[in-house]
N, C-alpha and C positions, 0 to 999 in steps of 0.2 A: 295217960295222954295230956295231963295238965301241964307237966313240966315243958313238953317240945312246944306247946302252944304259947306259953309264956317267953319260952326263948326266941320263938318267932316273932313275936311282938315286939320284945325288947330290940331284935336285929332292925325291925323295920323303924322302930323311933330313933335308933342310932343313925341309920341311914338318913333319916331326914333331917336330923341335927346337922350331919355333916353337909347336905346340900346347902342349908341355909348358912352355914359359915362360910361357904366357898362362893356364895353371891357377891357380885361386885356392888358395893354401895353406889347408890345413884349420886352423881356429882351434885355439891352445892352451888348453886348459882347465885353469885352476889348480887344484890339489889343495888343499884349505882343510883343514888338520890342526888336529885340536881336542885340546888339552892336558886329558887328563881326570886328570892327575897331581895338579893344582893342588885345594887345599883350599877347597872352596866354602862360603859362608855366604848364607843366603837370609833375607828379610825379606818377609812377607805383611802387608797392610795391608787392612783392610775393616770388614765388619758379618757377619751370619749367614751369608751365602755363602762367607765366607773361614774362618770358625770351623767349618763342617760343623754347623749344627743338625740334629738328629734323625739323625746319623750318629755313630759311634765316631770319635774324634779321629785315629786314624789312617786313617780312610777320608776326610777332609776332602781338598779337592784340593791344598793346601801338602805335606800329608805322602804323598799319592800320589804328587805330582811329585818329591819326594825318593827314594821308592822306585824311581821309573821311571829316575832319573838314576843311581842307584846301580845299579840293574842293566844299566846301559850303562858302567859301571865309573868314574863320576864320584864323587870323593871330597868327599860332602857332610859338612862338620863340625858343622853346626848349622843350626836353622831356627828363627826367632822370629817368632810370629803375633801380632800386635796388632789383635784383632778381638772384636766381641762382637754377640750378636743385638740389633736394635733401633737400631744406632747410624747416626745421621746423619754428614754429612761434618763439622758443627760439632763433635760428639761424637767424632770419631775424630781430631780436632786435639788436643780437649782431652787425650785420653787420651794421644798422643804427648808432649804437652808436659807431662804428670805425671810426677812422678820414680818413681812405680812402673814406667813403660814408659820409662825413660830410656834413649833411644838417641842422644844427641846426639854422643857421640864414636864412634859406630859405622860402620863403613864394609861394605857388603855386596856380595857378589858379583853379586846379583840382587834387587831388589826389586819386588814384585807390588803392585798397587793396584786392588781392587775395590769401589767406594762408590757409594751412590745410591739404592738401591731404597726407602731409609726417607724420604729427602726426598720422593719421587715419593708414596709411600703416605699421608705426614703433609701432604701438599699444599703443600709448602714452594714459595715463589717460585723459578722456575728459574734467575733472576738470582743469587740467594743460592747457589744450587748452584752456579754458573759461577765465582763468585768463591772458593768454597771448595774446590772441587776442584780449581783452579788452584794454590791454596795448598797443597793436599796433593801434586800432581804436584811441585811445587817442593821439597818435604820428602823424597819418594821419590827426586828426582834429588841432593839433598845426601847422603842416606845411601848413594846409590850412588857416590858420591865424585864427582859431577858428570859421571858418564859416562852418556849418556842413552841408549847401546845397552845399558845393563845394568839397564834400567828397562821394564817389561812393564805396561800397563794391560788390564785385561778389562771387557767390556762387561757392564752389568746383564741378568741374566736376566729372563725374563718370567712372572711367578707368575700370569697369566690362566690359563696353560695347567696349571693345577693343580686338584685337586677346590674348594681355598680360591677360586682365583679365577673357576672356573666359566667360563672361556672369554668373559671380559667385554672387550669391544673397547675400552672407554675405558682399561682398565689397558693394553693393549698399545700405545696410542697414548701414552700418558703415558710409558711406558719408551721407545718411540722418541725422544720429544723429549729426554728426559735423556742418553740416548745419543748423540745427535747432537750435544749440548753437550759431554760428555766425550771424543767422537771427534775433534770439530774441535780441541779445546784440546790433545789428544794429538799430532795432526797437525803443529800449529804448534811444538810442542817438539820435532818429529823423534823422538817414542818410538814404540815398537812398539805397535800395539793389536790385541787377538785377541778375536776376535767368538765368543762362545758363546750369544747370544740365541736363535739359530736352534735348538741343541740344545736349548734350555730350551723351545721352541715345539713338541717331539715329546711333550711330558709327558701330553696327553691322548689321543694314539694309541698311545704307551706308556707305561703306567702303572708300569713298574718303574724310569723315571726319575725318580719323585717318590718322597720319603720318605715314612715312615709316618704323618708328621704330615699329610699332604697339602697342604703347602706348599712346603717346600724341596727342593731335588735330593737325590736317593738317591746313594749311593756309587756305583754304576753311571753316573749322569749325570756325575758328578766324574771317573771315568775317561775318558769323551768328552771332558770339558775337558781333561785332561792330555794326550791324544793330539792335541789341537789346539795346544795349548800348546808342547810339545816341540819342534817344529822352530824357534821364536822363540827359546825359551831357550836351546837347543844353539847357537844361532847369537850370542846374548848372551853365553856363557861361550867360544867360540872364542879 
């Protein structure tokens, strides 16, 4: 009886070994370390949504972004904001080329671009916006040292969802059309695109997302933008 028992035990051991061999090893997930010790510089390009019309400067989205990064131990040495209420794409281009906003020799760790609401509001031809937005994206890329992963484009908010906009569907349709243009161009260049339009569309249901002027985002809405932006920005800075 000893030999059959030994043979049986041998076959069980062999079967177990084969099962272990056939197991698929667990994938190794790389740990991405972010160097927070580097000195970071940020350039924000845009219009009233970047300037932060009707909120204190320190509560606009670029400055809230800086505060959030610093809270996570990033060393932000400075931020440059080139933005004014009412600017269209052509006016932003002219401002960048003006010596008062000279950044031609500067390279930034991160460049953010948000522009187009005034093109839509003033009924500019969408073809003109397409050409000028692409020009601005190229400017942003140049100021990021040609590193597309260090550029982020932000979608145009929808001011229809404010007391000023009054829920007008035509405004929302126009914003969607302009956002489709800027998103398509951004994707073609392989640049990160962050959508905040859906956040702005909560403005009627949540009045505290709208500033006191009844048109622009409140500091609270900008905080929601920054929460949406942070993962993309941190990836850019890794």
